[in-house]
Every structure is written in structure tokens, then in C-alpha cells.
C-alpha positions in Angstrom: 127.1 177.7 166.3 129.8 175.5 166.9 130.2 172.1 168.9 127.6 171.0 170.6 125.2 173.6 169.1 125.9 171.7 165.5 124.8 168.0 166.8 121.4 167.9 166.0 120.2 170.9 163.9 123.2 170.6 161.5 123.0 166.6 161.6 119.2 166.6 160.3 118.7 166.5 156.1 116.6 169.4 154.9 112.8 167.8 155.0 110.0 170.0 153.6 106.4 167.9 154.1 104.0 170.0 156.6 103.4 167.7 159.9 101.5 170.6 161.7 100.3 173.5 159.9 98.5 176.8 160.7 97.1 180.2 159.3 95.7 182.8 160.3 94.8 181.1 164.2 93.2 183.4 166.3 91.8 182.8 169.7 90.2 184.8 172.4 89.2 184.0 176.2 86.5 186.5 177.9 87.1 189.4 175.5 91.3 189.2 175.1 92.5 188.5 172.5 95.2 185.3 173.2 96.7 184.5 169.2 96.0 187.0 166.7 96.1 185.8 163.3 99.0 183.7 163.6 100.6 181.5 160.6 103.4 178.1 161.8 104.3 175.6 159.8 106.4 172.6 161.7 107.7 170.5 158.2 108.4 166.7 158.9 111.9 165.4 160.8 111.8 169.5 162.8 112.7 170.7 165.7 110.3 174.5 166.0 110.5 176.1 169.3 108.5 179.2 170.3 109.9 181.2 172.5 108.1 184.6 174.0 107.0 185.9 178.0 104.8 184.2 180.1 101.1 185.1 179.1 101.9 185.5 175.2 100.0 182.5 173.8 102.1 179.9 173.3 100.7 177.1 175.4 97.2 178.5 173.8 99.0 177.6 170.2 100.2 174.2 171.2 96.8 173.2 173.1 95.2 174.5 169.7 97.1 172.0 167.5 95.5 168.6 169.1 92.2 170.6 169.7 93.0 170.8 173.6 91.4 174.8 172.2 89.2 175.4 169.6 89.9 177.9 168.1 87.5 180.6 167.1 89.1 181.5 163.4 91.9 180.0 161.3 93.0 176.5 159.8 94.7 173.8 161.4 96.1 170.8 159.1 98.0 168.3 160.5 99.8 165.1 159.0 98.3 166.5 155.6 94.3 166.4 156.8 92.3 169.7 158.5 91.6 169.6 161.7 89.7 172.9 161.5 88.5 175.4 159.2 86.3 178.3 159.0 85.2 178.6 163.2 84.6 174.5 163.4 86.5 171.5 164.2 85.5 169.5 161.3 88.5 166.5 162.1 86.6 162.9 162.6 88.5 161.2 164.8 89.8 163.7 167.9 91.4 160.6 169.9 92.9 159.6 166.1 94.2 162.7 166.6 96.1 162.8 169.4 97.6 159.9 168.8 99.3 161.1 165.9 99.8 164.5 167.8 101.2 163.7 171.4 101.5 165.7 174.1 103.8 166.2 177.2 103.2 168.8 179.4 104.3 171.1 182.3 102.9 169.5 185.3 103.7 165.7 183.9 99.5 164.9 184.4 100.3 161.1 185.4 97.5 158.9 187.2 98.8 158.5 190.4 97.3 155.6 191.4 98.9 154.1 188.4 103.1 152.5 188.4 105.6 154.5 185.3 105.0 151.0 182.6 101.3 150.8 184.0 101.1 154.7 183.3 102.4 154.1 180.0 100.6 150.8 179.4 96.9 152.7 179.7 97.2 154.7 177.2 98.1 151.9 174.5 95.5 149.9 175.9 92.5 152.8 175.3 94.2 153.1 171.8 93.6 148.9 171.3 96.9 147.4 171.5 97.3 144.3 172.8 97.8 143.9 176.7 101.4 142.3 176.3 102.4 144.4 173.2 101.4 147.2 175.3 103.6 146.2 178.1 107.3 145.2 176.4 106.5 148.5 174.1 106.0 150.0 177.3 109.3 148.6 179.1 111.2 149.6 175.7 110.2 152.9 176.0 110.6 153.4 180.0 114.5 152.0 179.2 114.4 154.7 176.1 113.9 157.6 178.5 116.5 155.9 181.3 113.8 155.5 184.3 113.2 151.1 183.6 114.5 150.7 187.1 111.4 152.8 188.2 109.3 150.9 186.2 107.4 149.1 189.4 107.0 153.0 190.8 103.7 155.5 191.4 103.7 159.4 190.7 104.8 160.2 194.0 107.2 158.1 194.1 109.6 159.1 191.9 111.3 162.5 191.6 110.0 165.9 188.9 112.7 165.0 186.3 111.8 161.3 186.4 108.2 161.6 186.0 108.3 163.7 183.5 110.4 161.4 181.6 108.0 158.5 181.8 104.8 161.8 180.8 107.4 161.5 177.2 107.9 157.7 177.5 103.9 157.7 177.4 103.6 160.5 174.9 105.9 158.2 172.3 104.0 155.3 173.6 101.5 155.9 170.7 103.5 156.3 168.2 103.0 159.9 167.5 104.2 161.9 164.5 105.0 165.1 166.4 105.9 165.6 169.4 104.4 169.2 171.7 106.1 170.0 174.7 104.6 172.6 176.4 107.6 174.0 179.1 108.5 170.6 179.9 111.3 172.0 182.8 109.1 174.7 183.6 108.6 173.0 187.7 112.3 170.8 187.4 115.2 172.3 190.0 118.7 172.6 187.2 119.7 167.9 187.8 116.2 167.3 186.8 115.9 169.8 183.6 119.5 168.4 182.7 118.1 165.4 182.8 114.8 165.7 180.7 116.5 168.2 178.2 118.6 165.3 178.0 116.5 163.0 176.8 114.8 165.7 174.5 118.3 166.1 172.7 118.0 162.3 172.0 115.0 162.8 170.1 116.4 165.3 168.3 119.2 162.9 167.2 117.0 160.6 166.6 114.8 163.0 163.6 111.7 163.3 165.8 109.2 166.4 164.1 109.2 168.8 168.1 106.8 171.5 168.9 108.0 172.9 171.8 107.6 175.8 173.8 110.6 177.0 176.4 112.5 179.6 178.2 115.5 177.3 178.4 117.6 179.3 175.1 120.6 177.4 175.1 118.4 174.5 174.2 116.3 176.0 171.9 119.4 177.4 170.2 121.2 173.6 170.3 118.2 171.4 169.1 115.9 174.4 166.7 116.1 174.3 163.3 113.5 177.2 163.6 112.4 179.4 166.7 109.4 181.7 166.8 109.0 184.2 169.5 105.9 184.7 169.7 104.6 188.2 172.2 100.8 189.3 172.0 99.1 186.3 170.3 101.5 186.9 167.2 105.0 186.4 165.9 107.1 189.1 166.1 110.4 187.2 164.7 110.8 184.2 163.3 114.1 182.2 161.6 117.6 179.8 162.4 118.5 180.0 166.4 121.5 181.8 164.8 119.1 184.9 163.0 116.3 184.7 166.2 118.8 184.7 169.3 122.3 186.0 167.9 121.3 188.9 165.4 117.7 189.6 166.1 116.3 191.9 164.1 113.3 193.1 165.5 113.6 196.0 168.2 111.0 193.7 170.9 112.9 190.5 170.3 115.9 192.7 171.6 114.3 193.5 174.5 113.2 190.3 175.7 116.1 188.7 175.2 118.0 191.2 176.9 115.8 190.2 180.2 116.3 186.4 179.9 119.9 187.0 179.7 122.5 185.7 177.1 121.7 182.2 175.1 124.8 180.9 175.2 
């Protein structure tokens, strides 16, 4: 891995404290097993990319981390606290969990009647942040994701890339310990995709802990510390970007990569 591909992963120091730890995770929908005894760990300051074909369980995995979906079996631990175990949710503070685990969705989920800055303020106000502090933080974050000039625009006045960057600012506003990205560029055109990936590169360089589902294989190679290939609800292969994307050991991984083309 050379050039820009070294800038994020290689520049970060090794850290082993786990922000997210998942063991034996199972989830079914209508009798169909979507996650099958899946184990995963995300260390503090690390970036883990989950790749795989559509319908393979990746998005369900993400939603189980912050308990938007309740697992059937297995253990989910976030920031040192077990939040799900033995088939039941044991988290005593779901709003607090979702402040710890920020999430950026495929479809933005901005409130259409609110401006960009109001969308970023609202989550903070619901968490008890004073109004002036929430506003100042919102403006700072919109500047950070390069949409401060659109602070007073409503979502229908924003491009897809601008909406997704507002959504990232909103997720950052509650100062999460880990950010989840569920295919954040899947509904964007190439230019907007570049804009959003640029923001994510900056977050990676700043040491933000991230777990992301993506089909952007060159991006996964560039920023990730660890790549996980999920197929049929199971982890088929995992390792460094070079190991998984350049020299996969499993035939199923090779088939997937061949279908998606080269990762560089």
C-alpha cells in the first residue's frame, strides 16, 4: 500500500481497547437467518470496513450495535458496557447508547421542515445541551464538513452530498465514541460521493473510531485498519486491507472481489 493509502491507517498508533465487541450475534427475520454467530471487535481509534453483497447482513449488523434492531442471540458490548446479552436488551439507557454510537444512514433522515443548522441543533437539544452551546457546536461542525454556507437551507434545497454531510455533522454533534456509517454514499452521484468520502477521510485522519459498511472498495483500502467480508450472515474472511482485498485466502472472497472489480 503506497501513497495516499498510507495516510490514514498507517499514521494511527496501534490501540487495543475495544469500543465495540460483538460475540455470537444472531438475528433472523421471518425465519430467515440474517446474522449467524458473528463475532466482531472495533478497537478505539480504529476503522473497520464491512464489505459484502447486498442482503448479506451488513446493515443488520450495524443496526444491532446501537440496538435499532434487537439481536436474537449473542452479546453486544459498547464502550465497556454490555447492552445486549442472552437474547435480551440489558442497556438501561438507550438514548445514552445512541449518543455513544452515532449513526449515518444511507438516506440522510434529515427533518424536511428544519434547516441544516436546526437539524444539527435538534439532536443536541433533546440530549439536554443548552441552546446557545448547541448552536455554536452546530455551526462549528457544519464548517468542519464544509456546508456552513448552507446552514439556513432546508434539505430539499440541498444536494445529496450536502445532505449527507449535514447528517455527518448531526451524528458528530453528540460527541460519539464510535460512528457507524451504513453505505453512506450508496444513493449519491460520483461528485457527491467524493465530497462525502473526503469528509470521512478527515475523520479517519483525526482518529475517529468508525465501523462502516461500504461498496467503495478503494476507499475501504485507503482508510481501514481492518476489513471484514460478510456473506450469508457470517464473516468469511477478515484482516488488513492488503490481506483481504489484494490476496484473499477464501474462494468466496475472491469471487466477490472479481464481481466488484479491482479495489484500487
